[in-house]
C-alpha positions as CSV (number, residue, x, y, z in Angstrom):
1,M,35.4,-21.3,-37.0
2,N,38.6,-21.2,-39.4
3,Y,41.0,-19.6,-36.3
4,I,39.6,-22.6,-33.9
5,Y,40.5,-25.4,-36.6
6,S,43.9,-23.8,-37.1
7,F,44.4,-23.6,-33.1
8,F,43.7,-27.3,-32.5
9,I,45.8,-28.5,-35.8
10,S,48.7,-26.4,-33.8
11,L,47.6,-27.6,-30.8
12,Y,47.9,-31.3,-32.3
13,T,51.0,-30.8,-33.3
14,F,52.6,-29.6,-30.2
15,L,51.4,-32.7,-28.5
16,M,52.8,-34.5,-30.8
17,L,56.0,-33.2,-30.4
18,L,55.9,-33.3,-26.5
19,V,54.7,-37.2,-26.7
20,S,57.2,-38.2,-29.4
21,P,60.4,-39.0,-27.3
22,F,57.8,-41.9,-25.2
23,N,55.6,-42.2,-28.4
24,K,57.2,-44.1,-31.4
25,K,54.1,-43.5,-33.7
26,A,54.4,-39.4,-32.9
27,K,58.2,-39.6,-33.7
28,L,58.1,-41.3,-36.8
29,I,55.3,-38.8,-38.1
30,L,57.4,-35.8,-37.1
31,E,60.5,-37.2,-38.5
32,G,59.2,-37.9,-41.6
33,R,57.5,-34.6,-42.2
34,K,60.7,-33.0,-41.7
35,H,61.4,-34.4,-45.6
36,S,58.3,-34.4,-47.2
37,F,58.8,-31.0,-48.7
38,K,62.2,-31.7,-50.0
39,K,61.1,-35.1,-51.4
40,L,58.3,-33.1,-53.6
41,A,60.8,-30.4,-54.5
42,E,63.1,-33.3,-56.0
43,G,60.2,-35.6,-57.2
44,I,58.0,-33.1,-59.0
45,N,58.8,-30.8,-61.8
46,K,56.9,-27.7,-62.9
47,D,55.7,-29.4,-66.5
48,D,54.7,-32.6,-64.6
49,K,51.5,-33.8,-64.9
50,V,50.5,-35.2,-61.1
51,A,47.6,-36.9,-59.6
52,W,47.5,-36.9,-55.6
53,F,46.3,-39.8,-53.9
54,H,46.0,-39.4,-50.0
55,A,45.2,-42.0,-47.6
56,A,45.2,-41.8,-43.8
57,S,46.6,-45.1,-42.8
58,L,47.5,-48.6,-44.5
59,G,43.6,-49.5,-44.4
60,E,43.0,-46.8,-46.7
61,F,45.8,-47.3,-48.9
62,E,44.8,-50.8,-49.6
63,Q,41.3,-49.6,-50.5
64,G,42.5,-47.1,-52.6
65,R,45.5,-49.3,-54.5
66,P,43.5,-50.6,-57.2
67,L,42.2,-47.4,-58.3
68,I,46.2,-46.2,-58.3
69,E,47.0,-48.6,-60.2
70,D,44.1,-48.5,-62.6
71,F,44.7,-44.8,-63.3
72,K,48.7,-45.1,-63.6
73,R,47.7,-47.8,-66.5
74,E,45.4,-45.6,-68.1
75,N,47.1,-42.3,-67.7
76,P,51.0,-43.4,-67.8
77,D,52.2,-39.8,-68.4
78,Y,51.1,-38.9,-65.0
79,K,53.3,-39.0,-61.9
80,I,51.4,-40.6,-58.7
81,L,51.9,-38.8,-55.4
82,L,51.0,-40.8,-52.5
83,T,50.7,-39.2,-49.1
84,F,50.0,-40.9,-45.6
85,F,49.2,-39.5,-42.5
86,S,49.9,-42.3,-40.5
87,S,53.2,-43.8,-39.8
88,S,51.5,-47.6,-40.3
89,G,50.8,-46.7,-43.8
90,Y,54.0,-44.9,-44.5
91,E,56.3,-46.8,-43.2
92,I,54.8,-50.1,-44.9
93,R,54.3,-48.9,-48.5
94,K,57.2,-46.1,-48.4
95,N,58.9,-48.2,-50.9
96,Y,55.2,-48.8,-53.1
97,D,56.7,-49.0,-56.8
98,K,53.4,-47.7,-58.4
99,A,53.6,-44.1,-56.9
100,D,56.6,-41.6,-58.0
101,I,56.6,-40.0,-54.7
102,V,55.6,-41.5,-51.4
103,I,55.7,-39.0,-48.5
104,Y,54.1,-37.9,-45.0
105,L,51.0,-35.0,-45.6
106,P,52.3,-32.6,-43.8
107,S,50.1,-31.0,-40.7
108,D,46.8,-28.9,-42.5
109,T,48.3,-25.6,-41.8
110,K,47.6,-22.8,-44.5
111,R,51.2,-21.8,-45.0
112,N,52.1,-25.8,-45.0
113,A,49.4,-26.3,-47.6
114,K,50.2,-23.5,-50.2
115,R,53.7,-24.8,-50.2
116,F,52.7,-28.1,-50.6
117,L,50.1,-27.2,-53.8
118,K,52.8,-25.2,-55.5
119,L,55.2,-27.8,-55.3
120,A,53.0,-30.8,-56.0
121,H,50.4,-29.1,-58.1
122,P,48.2,-31.7,-59.3
123,S,45.4,-32.2,-61.7
124,Y,43.8,-34.4,-59.8
125,I,43.5,-35.2,-56.0
126,F,41.6,-38.6,-54.4
127,F,40.9,-38.8,-50.9
128,I,40.3,-42.2,-50.1
129,K,36.9,-42.8,-47.5
130,Y,37.4,-40.5,-45.1
131,E,39.1,-37.9,-45.1
132,F,38.9,-33.8,-45.0
133,W,41.9,-31.5,-44.4
134,Y,40.5,-28.1,-44.3
135,N,43.2,-26.1,-46.0
136,F,44.6,-28.6,-48.0
137,I,41.2,-29.1,-49.6
138,K,40.3,-25.0,-49.8
139,E,44.1,-24.7,-51.1
140,A,43.6,-27.4,-53.8
141,K,40.4,-25.9,-54.8
142,Q,42.2,-22.2,-55.6
143,S,44.7,-23.8,-57.3
144,G,41.7,-25.5,-60.1
145,A,42.5,-28.9,-59.1
146,K,39.8,-31.5,-59.6
147,I,39.2,-33.0,-56.2
148,F,37.3,-36.3,-55.3
149,Q,36.5,-38.5,-52.7
150,V,36.6,-42.1,-53.0
151,S,34.6,-44.7,-51.7
152,L,33.0,-42.2,-49.1
153,I,30.6,-43.5,-46.8
154,L,28.7,-41.4,-44.2
155,R,26.3,-42.0,-41.3
156,P,23.5,-39.8,-40.2
157,N,25.2,-39.2,-36.7
158,Q,28.3,-37.6,-38.3
159,Y,28.7,-33.6,-37.6
160,F,28.1,-33.0,-41.6
161,F,24.3,-33.5,-40.4
162,S,24.1,-32.0,-37.1
163,S,22.6,-28.4,-36.5
164,F,26.1,-27.2,-35.2
165,G,28.0,-28.4,-38.8
166,S,27.7,-25.9,-41.2
167,W,31.4,-25.3,-41.2
168,Y,31.9,-28.5,-42.0
169,R,29.1,-28.9,-45.1
170,K,30.9,-26.0,-46.5
171,Q,34.2,-28.1,-46.8
172,L,32.1,-30.1,-49.0
173,K,31.6,-27.4,-51.6
174,N,35.2,-27.6,-52.8
175,F,35.1,-31.0,-53.9
176,D,34.0,-31.4,-57.6
177,Y,32.6,-35.4,-57.3
178,F,31.7,-38.1,-54.5
179,F,32.3,-41.6,-55.4
180,V,30.1,-43.4,-52.5
181,Q,29.6,-46.8,-51.2
182,N,26.3,-46.9,-50.7
183,N,22.9,-45.5,-51.3
184,Q,22.5,-44.1,-47.9
185,T,25.8,-41.8,-48.1
186,K,24.1,-40.5,-51.4
187,D,21.0,-39.8,-49.6
188,L,22.7,-38.1,-47.1
189,L,24.5,-35.8,-49.0
190,M,21.8,-35.0,-51.3
191,S,19.4,-33.9,-48.1
192,I,22.2,-31.3,-47.1
193,G,22.2,-30.1,-51.3
194,F,24.9,-32.0,-52.7
195,E,23.8,-33.6,-56.0
196,N,27.3,-34.6,-57.1
197,A,27.9,-37.8,-56.1
198,K,27.4,-41.3,-57.4
199,V,27.3,-44.5,-55.9
200,T,29.9,-46.7,-57.3
201,G,30.8,-48.9,-54.7
202,D,34.0,-50.0,-52.7
203,T,37.0,-50.3,-54.2
204,R,38.3,-52.8,-51.7
205,F,36.3,-55.4,-53.7
206,D,38.4,-55.1,-56.8
207,R,41.6,-55.1,-54.1
208,V,40.9,-58.2,-52.5
209,A,39.6,-59.6,-55.6
210,Q,43.0,-59.0,-57.0
211,I,44.6,-60.0,-53.9
212,G,42.9,-63.6,-54.6
213,S,44.6,-63.7,-58.0
214,E,47.7,-63.0,-57.1
215,A,48.5,-64.9,-53.5
216,K,51.4,-65.8,-52.5
217,D,53.0,-69.5,-52.2
218,F,54.5,-70.2,-48.7
219,E,55.9,-73.8,-48.7
220,K,56.2,-74.0,-44.8
221,I,53.0,-73.0,-44.2
222,L,51.7,-75.8,-46.7
223,E,53.9,-78.3,-45.1
224,F,52.0,-77.1,-41.6
225,C,48.6,-77.3,-43.2
226,Q,49.2,-80.6,-45.3
227,N,45.8,-81.7,-46.0
228,D,44.2,-81.0,-42.8
229,K,41.5,-78.5,-41.8
230,V,42.7,-75.2,-40.4
231,V,41.2,-72.4,-38.7
232,L,43.4,-69.2,-39.3
233,M,42.6,-66.3,-36.7
234,G,43.6,-63.0,-39.1
235,S,44.1,-59.7,-37.1
236,S,43.1,-61.1,-33.4
237,W,43.7,-59.7,-30.0
238,Q,44.3,-60.6,-27.0
239,K,40.3,-61.2,-26.3
240,D,39.8,-63.3,-29.5
241,E,43.0,-65.3,-28.4
242,Q,41.5,-66.4,-25.2
243,I,38.2,-67.3,-26.5
244,M,39.9,-69.3,-29.1
245,K,41.7,-71.0,-26.4
246,E,38.6,-71.9,-24.5
247,A,36.6,-72.8,-27.9
248,K,39.2,-75.1,-29.0
249,G,38.7,-77.2,-25.8
250,K,35.4,-77.5,-26.5
251,T,35.4,-78.7,-29.7
252,K,35.0,-82.0,-31.0
253,S,36.4,-81.1,-34.6
254,E,40.2,-81.9,-35.0
255,F,41.6,-78.7,-36.6
256,K,45.1,-77.1,-36.7
257,L,45.1,-73.2,-35.7
258,I,47.0,-70.4,-37.5
259,I,47.4,-67.3,-35.4
260,A,48.3,-64.0,-37.1
261,P,48.0,-61.7,-34.6
262,H,47.2,-57.7,-35.1
263,E,49.8,-56.3,-33.3
264,I,53.3,-58.7,-33.5
265,H,55.5,-57.2,-30.8
266,L,57.4,-59.6,-28.7
267,S,55.1,-58.8,-25.3
268,H,51.7,-59.8,-27.4
269,I,53.5,-62.8,-28.9
270,E,54.7,-64.2,-25.6
271,Q,51.1,-63.9,-24.4
272,I,49.8,-65.8,-27.1
273,L,52.4,-68.6,-26.5
274,S,51.6,-68.5,-22.8
275,L,48.0,-69.5,-24.1
276,F,49.2,-72.1,-26.4
277,P,52.9,-73.5,-25.2
278,N,53.3,-76.1,-27.8
279,A,52.7,-73.9,-30.6
280,I,55.6,-72.8,-33.3
281,R,56.4,-69.4,-34.3
282,Y,56.5,-68.7,-38.1
283,S,59.8,-67.3,-37.8
284,E,61.1,-70.4,-36.2
285,I,59.3,-72.9,-38.4
286,E,61.1,-71.1,-41.4
287,K,63.9,-72.9,-40.3
288,T,62.8,-76.1,-38.8
289,D,61.3,-79.5,-39.9
290,Y,57.8,-79.3,-39.4
291,S,57.5,-83.2,-39.6
292,N,60.0,-83.6,-36.6
293,S,58.6,-81.0,-34.2
294,Q,56.9,-81.4,-31.0
295,N,54.0,-79.1,-31.8
296,K,51.2,-81.5,-30.7
297,D,48.6,-79.1,-30.5
298,N,49.3,-78.0,-34.0
299,I,49.3,-74.7,-33.6
300,L,51.5,-72.0,-35.8
301,V,51.8,-68.2,-34.4
302,I,52.4,-65.9,-37.4
303,D,54.9,-63.0,-35.9
304,C,55.8,-61.2,-39.2
305,I,53.9,-58.4,-41.4
306,G,52.9,-58.7,-44.9
307,I,51.9,-62.2,-45.7
308,L,48.2,-62.7,-43.8
309,S,45.8,-61.7,-46.9
310,S,47.8,-64.8,-48.9
311,L,47.5,-67.0,-45.7
312,Y,43.9,-67.1,-46.1
313,K,44.0,-69.6,-49.1
314,Y,45.5,-72.6,-46.7
315,A,42.3,-71.7,-44.5
316,T,39.3,-74.1,-43.9
317,L,37.6,-71.4,-41.9
318,A,38.6,-67.6,-40.9
319,Y,38.3,-66.0,-37.5
320,I,38.6,-62.2,-37.8
321,G,40.0,-60.4,-35.1
322,G,38.3,-57.3,-33.3
323,G,34.7,-58.1,-33.2
324,F,35.5,-57.8,-28.8
325,G,37.1,-54.6,-29.1
326,Q,36.2,-51.0,-31.6
327,G,35.3,-53.2,-34.2
328,I,36.2,-56.3,-36.7
329,H,39.1,-56.0,-39.3
330,N,39.0,-56.7,-42.8
331,I,36.7,-59.8,-43.5
332,L,36.8,-59.3,-47.4
333,E,40.3,-60.8,-47.7
334,A,39.4,-64.0,-46.4
335,A,35.7,-64.2,-48.4
336,T,37.9,-63.6,-51.7
337,F,38.8,-67.1,-51.0
338,G,35.7,-68.6,-50.2
339,K,36.1,-69.0,-46.8
340,P,33.2,-68.8,-44.0
341,I,34.2,-66.3,-41.8
342,L,33.5,-66.1,-37.9
343,F,33.9,-63.2,-35.7
344,G,33.0,-61.4,-32.1
345,P,29.5,-59.2,-31.5
346,N,31.1,-55.8,-32.4
347,Y,30.7,-55.8,-36.3
348,K,27.5,-53.8,-37.1
349,K,29.5,-50.9,-38.3
350,F,30.7,-52.4,-41.3
351,K,27.9,-53.1,-44.2
352,E,29.9,-56.3,-45.8
353,A,30.0,-57.8,-42.6
354,I,25.9,-56.9,-41.9
355,D,25.3,-58.7,-45.5
356,L,27.3,-61.9,-45.1
357,V,26.0,-62.5,-41.8
358,E,22.2,-62.1,-43.2
359,R,22.9,-64.5,-46.1
360,Q,25.0,-66.8,-44.0
361,G,28.3,-66.6,-45.8
362,T,29.8,-65.1,-42.3
363,F,29.0,-66.0,-38.0
364,S,29.1,-64.0,-35.5
365,F,29.1,-65.5,-31.6
366,K,29.6,-63.9,-28.1
367,D,31.1,-66.6,-26.3
368,S,33.2,-69.4,-26.5
369,D,30.4,-72.2,-26.3
370,K,29.0,-70.6,-29.6
371,L,32.1,-70.2,-31.3
372,S,33.0,-73.8,-30.7
373,E,29.7,-74.9,-32.0
374,L,30.0,-72.8,-35.0
375,I,33.3,-74.5,-35.6
376,D,31.7,-77.8,-35.2
377,Y,29.0,-77.2,-37.6
378,L,31.0,-75.5,-40.3
379,L,33.4,-78.3,-40.1
380,S,31.1,-81.3,-40.1
381,D,28.7,-80.5,-42.4
382,S,30.0,-80.1,-46.1
383,D,27.3,-79.2,-47.5
384,Y,26.6,-76.3,-45.5
385,Y,29.9,-75.1,-45.7
386,K,30.0,-75.2,-49.3
387,K,27.2,-73.0,-49.3
388,S,28.8,-70.3,-46.9
389,S,31.9,-70.7,-49.4
390,D,29.7,-69.9,-52.2
391,I,28.0,-67.1,-50.4
392,C,31.5,-65.4,-49.9
393,L,32.7,-66.1,-53.1
394,R,29.3,-64.4,-54.7
395,Y,29.5,-61.8,-52.9
396,I,33.0,-60.6,-53.7
397,S,32.0,-60.8,-57.5
398,E,29.0,-58.9,-57.4
399,N,30.7,-56.0,-56.1
400,K,33.9,-55.9,-58.1
401,G,33.9,-53.0,-60.6
402,S,34.2,-49.9,-58.4
403,C,37.5,-48.4,-60.0
404,K,36.3,-48.9,-63.7
405,R,33.1,-47.3,-62.7
406,I,35.3,-43.9,-60.9
407,L,37.5,-43.8,-63.6
408,S,34.9,-43.8,-66.5
409,E,33.5,-40.7,-64.6
410,I,36.2,-38.9,-63.7
411,K,36.5,-38.8,-67.8
412,N,34.2,-36.0,-67.6
413,F,36.3,-33.6,-65.7
414,E,39.2,-33.9,-68.2
415,N,40.3,-30.5,-69.5
């Protein structure tokens, strides 16, 4: 099985090389990996104490970010090594100032893993949420490093628990401890013989609480919103925007609309503007006196990245995109501001969404009729709105503290 795994890793890297002239993400990863070992050699000395955090992409980084920062505060003598698999994570956070070295993770070959661990020599390794790179994990274990999975969540249909999953289960033996999100994950691990697990919750709650307390101010956004009711669409896709277009024509309520799409490339922005021809682009409102604009539909399109998490504080309601595709995006960033949340039908893979639907802090819909009905109801009934808002705030408060619990357990592994 080791040979089969190595073959597919090599094949995947070769395919990336083939498509890189036509695929920006593949090109960025391959180009970035060329510099990884050099940055390691230049950034880490043989006597340095190192903690390595690995995030697949931007979402996992944001999930692990509060743990990185808390670890650094408690262990200022450690250098922080942060690695990414994807370009979306690395390119956005390559200048993250709480890490000493930020690089792409090299491809998971035995040779790369040996070289990487020799240069990095970490004492602690944290894989965030769900990352299992066979050669890196094996070499890390042999190096004597303490290896942890953080905010891990597993499901019964995953290959670890299948009849052919023995090779994958062996990988888990290399981990010193599993910090898991829920009891189901802990029970699944115990069912295959792993008792070194503890339910410590999801570090995302610590991160969104931090976001709520550090949210930036945007004068032009405030000028746009004034004291009016605002629906903010976060991480929207084309289907979300089409349904909102239909629902806006059916609602009885007056509200302003902010659209912050998941992808901000020109073709998507132009598609949104074709649906809402009188909308203003954020890049233009920055240079414009909104009070003199002709934006009769009161619609603003955010055509930049990096500000969405702070914008939820200006919203009355939040619509989270992705529910008509592979699954909804992060709802916790809106919940931390106490905003009732709306999303499409594909949310069942996300515990926080299920929890908040049951508690009536969030609401799912299948079509524009139901969406317009929900908007009208929440914007017209102040008591029900406040109840939903309080449910979201309480849910965030109840689930904070994961980082503190994890760092407390890690002290048991100190040499």
